[in-house]
N, C-alpha and C positions, 0 to 999 in steps of 0.2 A: 290238746291236740286239735288241729284244725281239720276240717273236712278233707282238704287236699292232702294232708299228711296221712289220713286214714286211707284215702284212695290210693296213694302211693304205696302204702303198706300192703293193701290187699292185692294190688297189681304185682308187687314183688313176690308174694307167696303163692300166686296162682300157678306158677310154673313148677312142675314136679321136681325138676332137677334142683331148683333153688331150695325147695323143702328138704330134699335129701342132703344138700350141702349144710343147711342149718342143723339137721340131725347129726351129721358128722362133727360139726363144730361144737354143738352142745355137749357131746360126749368127751370133749377134751378142752384143755385150756386154750389152745390155738392150733392152727395148721397153715401150711403154705399151699399155694395153688398146685404146686407140683405133687405134694403129698396127697391132696384131695383128688387130683386127676388120676393118680396111681390106684386109688381105691374105688374109682367109678369108671363107667364105660363112656366117658365124655372126654374130649380133648382138653389139654391144659388151657388152650386159647378160649374155649367155651367156658371152662371153669372161671377164668379170669373175668369174662364178661358177666357171668352170673354173680360173681362176688362183688363186682362193681355195682351191679343193680341192687344187691342186698345192702351194700354200704350206703348207697344214695338214699335208701329208704330208712336208714338208721338202725337196721337190724344187726349189722356187722361193722366192726371197726378194723382198721389195718394199722400195722406198726412196722416201720423199717428197722430191722436188726441186722446190721452188716449188709450183706447182699440179699438177704431174704426179706420178703414181705410176709408178715405173719397176720393171719386173720383170726378174729375171735368174735364171739357173739356178745352183743350188748344185752345183758340179762334184763336190765331195766326196761329196755324197749320191748323185749319179748313179754315181760310182765304186763306192760301197758297194752300190748296187742291182745293178750289173753283176756284182759278185762273188757276191752272193746268188743272182742268176739263174743263174749258172754252177753253183752248188751244187745248186740245184733241178733244173737240166738233167741233171747227173750222176746224181742220185737217180732221175730218170725213165728215163734210159738204162739204169740197172741193173734197174729194175722191168720195163721193156719187154723187155730181154734175158731175164729170168727167165720172162716170159710166153711169149716165143718158144720157149724151150727146153721148157717144159711142153707147148706146142702140138705141137712136133716129136715129143716123146716119146709123146704121145697118138696122133698120126697113125701113128707107127711101130708102136705096140702094136695099133692097129686093123688096120693093114695085115697084121701077122703073124697076127692072129686070122682074117682072111679067107682066108689061104693054107693 
């Protein structure tokens, strides 16, 4: 995955409605925009726009079946996103630990100067 693909992924899932759509789709094989709109407090038009964004990031795929467009989650892409999120979390944990250590050292040196 390239950096731009990851940026595209994170941008797609920052929107709470899109995360809810993913949750709805993960719980079933597929759903139409109409079905999803009936289960959420968002218009069908907004659902379609969010689904298009999720599809462009590779998280969702669509399939025309008769007059319906059925959307489903791309499990492989979700798995890749999960792995990448864990990598990002590990980096942040390391950074936060370094910040904590610097703060503790600064506090200790100030405390020693005061005594």
